N, C-alpha and C positions, 0 to 999 in steps of 0.2 A: 281262598277257592282255589287253591293251586293241587290238583289229585297227584298223590304222590305213593309208590309203591316200593316197599323197600327189598332190596334181596340181602338173604343172610344177614339180618341185619335184627335185632330185637328189639326196636324202640317201639312199643304198644302202643302211642300215638298215630301210628301209621300203620296202612294193611301192607302186609310182608309175606313175601315167600322164603321159607324156611326148608333147609334138606333136613331130613330124620335122622340128626346125629346118634341117637341113642340107639337107633335102630343098627345104624352103621357098625357101632360097636359090639351090638351083637352078633351082627354078621361077621364079624373079625373071630369072635370066640366061637360060634358053631363051626366056622372053618375050620379052624386050629384045634378045637376039641374032635370034630369028625376023620381029623387025619393022626389025632394022637401026638399032637405035637405041644409036647409039655416037655418042663414048665414053658409058661408062656409071660412074655414081659411088656411092657406099655410105655411108649415113648410119647410123652406130651408137651404140652408147648407153656411156657412159664404164665404163670397166672396174671393177667392184666385186670384192672378195674374200669376201662373203656364201657361208659354207661351203655353204649349203643351195642356192644358186643353180645353174642347169643351163647358164646363160652364154650364152643364146639369142642374143645378138647375135656373138658369136664362133662358133658355129657357123651361124648364118645367113650369115655373112660368108664363113667355108669354103666352103659349098655352090656361094655364089656367084661366089667367085673362082675356086674349081677348076673350073667350068664356063665361067666367062670364059678362063679360060688353057687348055683343052683347045681352044677355037676360034681361039687365039691372038691373045687380046684382052685385054691385062692392064690394071687399074685404075690411073692414075697416082697417086702418093701424094697430088696435092692434092685427088684427088678421093674420099678417106676423110676422112670428117668424123664428129665426135663431139661429144654433148651430155649432159647429163644428162636423165632421161626426164620433160621436160616442155614444153609445147606452146612457152612463151618461150624457154626455154634453144634449144630446136631453133632458133625463129626467129630469132634474135640469132646464134647460130654461122651458119646459112645466110645470113643479112643481111649479116655481115662479109663469108663468103665471095663474095658476089654484088658486093660494093664491090670484090674485088681481083682477080676471076677469071670467066673466059665460062661460063657454065654450060653442065654436061655436057648432052647430048642427054635421060639417063635417068639416074632415081634411085630407089635401092631404100633405103629406110627400115626400120629393123629393128622398127619400131613403130608405130602408126596415130599414136599421140601427136607421134612425131617428123614423120611427114607431113605432116600438120596445119600445124605450124609451119612447114615447109618451104614449105608452098602459101599461106601466109600471107604470108611474106618475097617467094616467087615474084610472088604478085599484085600486090605493091605496088611490085616493079621491073618490071610491066608485061608478064611470061614467062606465054604463056598455057598451060595445063594440056589437054592432052595435046599440043596442037599444037607449041610451042615447045619444051617438056621434059615427056616422062613422068614420072610419080611412081607408085611402087606403096609400100602398108605392108604392116603383117602386123598381124595381130590381127583384125581385121573387127570393130572394135568400132563401137556403135550410131552414133556421130556420125561414121562414115565415110561411111555411105551419106549423111547428111544433107549433106557436106560434095563429095559427089560424087567421091569419093576411091576408086580402085580400090585392092585390097587381096587380101591372101592370109590366109584363115580356117583358125584353128586348130581350130574345132569344139568348143569349150571346154563346150559345153551335151552333147556325146557324151562328152568325158572326164569330166563328171560322174555322168552315166547309167551307164557303165562302172564306174568306180569304186563307185558306190552298187551294183550289180549285184555287185562281187568282194567287197563286206563282207557 
């Protein structure tokens, strides 16, 4: 008899409020295409088998990749990167990538946490953001503004307000 509404959890046994992760990926690709920031890369979260997860990394990648493909731009395999969701893990993966490959013109990171790690590695390598490489995160966490990071907002405050109203 307990009323439950889940936020950003995809357990179909409960009512839930979800961000449109697919559309978020589309928005990232549309931005890079409009600015002619090619080639593009994607930095995602390592897959996890959490039953309650809505797998936002996979869904954001699908929207991003589908939109790029429709315009005739495929993401090269070397430009699809992933790490655990920590600044340090993203930094290490992107730093190693930069030591082996020429950087892409733009990177869409599935989370602001990843984007901050990428930003740190890029700055250390002398890559200017956005002049040399555009970087777009997702979540709009408070520190994104402090870091000067462009990001896609999930509007979690609205999700909480809507959930409370439904309860």
